[in-house]
C-alpha positions in Angstrom: 0.0 0.0 0.0 1.2 3.5 -0.7 -0.4 7.0 -0.7 -1.8 7.8 -4.1 -2.6 11.1 -5.8 -6.3 10.6 -5.2 -5.7 10.2 -1.5 -4.0 13.6 -1.3 -7.4 15.4 -1.9 -8.5 14.2 1.6 -5.3 15.5 3.3 -6.3 19.1 4.0 -3.8 19.5 6.9 -0.9 18.2 4.7 -1.7 21.0 2.2 -1.8 23.5 5.0 1.7 22.4 6.2 3.1 22.8 2.7 1.6 26.3 2.4 2.9 27.3 5.8 6.4 25.9 5.0 6.5 27.9 1.8 5.2 31.0 3.5 8.0 30.9 6.1 10.7 29.5 3.8 10.1 30.5 0.2 12.4 28.8 -2.3 13.9 32.2 -3.2 13.7 35.3 -0.9 13.6 37.7 -3.8 11.7 37.2 -7.0 13.2 37.8 -10.4 13.5 41.6 -10.8 10.9 43.5 -12.8 11.1 46.8 -14.5 8.4 49.4 -14.1 7.0 50.5 -17.4 5.6 53.8 -16.3 6.1 56.0 -13.3 3.8 55.0 -10.4 3.1 55.9 -6.8 2.8 53.2 -4.1 1.8 54.8 -0.8 4.4 57.5 -0.2 6.9 56.0 -2.6 7.4 57.2 -6.2 8.7 54.5 -8.6 10.0 56.2 -11.8 9.6 54.5 -15.1 12.4 52.0 -16.0 13.2 51.3 -12.4 14.3 47.8 -11.5 12.1 46.5 -8.8 12.7 43.5 -6.6 9.9 41.7 -4.8 11.0 40.6 -1.3 8.8 37.5 -0.9 10.5 36.7 2.4 9.5 40.0 4.0 5.9 40.0 2.5 5.2 36.5 3.9 6.5 37.4 7.4 4.8 40.8 7.5 2.9 41.1 10.9 0.4 43.4 9.2 -0.7 40.5 7.0 0.0 37.6 9.3 -0.7 37.0 13.0 2.4 35.5 14.7 4.2 36.0 11.4 7.4 34.2 12.4 5.7 31.2 13.8 4.9 27.9 12.0 1.1 27.6 12.3 -0.3 25.5 9.5 -3.9 25.7 10.8 -4.1 29.3 9.6 -4.8 27.9 6.2 -7.7 25.6 7.2 -10.8 26.9 5.5 -8.8 29.7 3.9 -9.0 30.6 0.3 -5.5 31.9 0.3 -3.5 30.0 -2.4 -0.3 30.1 -4.5 -2.4 30.8 -7.6 -4.5 33.8 -8.2 -4.5 37.2 -6.6 -3.5 36.4 -3.0 -0.4 38.6 -2.8 0.3 37.8 0.8 1.3 34.3 -0.3 3.7 34.5 -3.3 6.5 32.0 -2.7 6.8 31.2 -6.4 5.7 34.6 -7.8 2.3 35.7 -9.0 0.3 36.5 -12.1 1.9 36.1 -15.6 5.4 35.7 -14.1 4.7 33.1 -11.6 6.3 29.7 -11.8 4.7 27.8 -14.8 5.3 24.5 -13.1 3.6 25.3 -9.8 0.7 22.9 -10.1 3.0 20.0 -11.0 5.7 20.9 -8.3 3.1 21.2 -5.5 1.5 17.9 -6.5 4.9 16.2 -6.4 5.7 17.7 -3.0 2.3 16.7 -1.6 2.7 13.1 -2.8 6.4 12.8 -1.7 5.7 14.2 1.8 2.6 12.1 2.3 4.5 9.0 1.4 7.5 9.9 3.6 5.1 10.5 6.5 3.2 7.3 5.8 6.2 5.0 5.6 8.5 6.4 8.2 8.6 7.7 11.8 11.1 10.5 12.2 13.3 11.3 15.2 16.1 13.8 16.0 19.6 12.3 16.4 21.5 12.1 19.7 18.4 12.8 21.8 18.0 16.4 20.6 14.9 18.2 21.6 12.8 19.8 18.9 12.0 22.9 21.0 15.7 23.6 21.2 16.5 23.3 17.5 18.3 26.3 16.0 16.0 27.3 13.1 18.0 30.4 12.2 18.7 31.1 8.5 21.2 32.7 6.3 20.4 34.6 3.1 21.8 34.3 -0.4 20.2 33.5 -3.7 18.2 31.1 -1.6 17.5 31.0 2.2 19.1 28.1 4.0 19.3 26.9 7.6 22.5 28.0 9.3 22.7 24.5 10.9 21.4 21.7 8.7 18.5 19.7 10.0 19.3 16.0 10.4 16.5 13.4 11.0 16.6 9.7 11.5 13.9 7.7 9.7 12.7 4.4 11.0 10.4 2.3 8.9 6.9 2.4 10.1 5.2 -1.0 10.3 1.5 -0.5 9.9 
């Protein structure tokens, strides 16, 4: 027995975990730069025509104005929510938005859902050397991508259903 694609539709919490993981840890912190076509005003900022603009996804998705407890991992915030990667939900843009979003988003999310569901189905996961999850260092460092300063190591043990 294995988790199949049709099983995933019943796994609402798994989908919430993936959304929350991508909210807190987007694949790239800055989207590909855009160039403004015309001069525009956003709040008190004037953006002249032909200005290169970077979208800071990491900052948007951790903005306390948009998210309660913005720096905490709380997957249940997506239960019953219509916020999605696709569409006009600009508070959740881990892979871009609109015409310039990732063209493979539906495929890649389906692959992640299926892989994660199977990893959780077939294995129990533990921290090595008796480490305690509440004491894990979750700090990150920035570059083209955002990475954990200290890699996370887990020990799988085959789950016997």
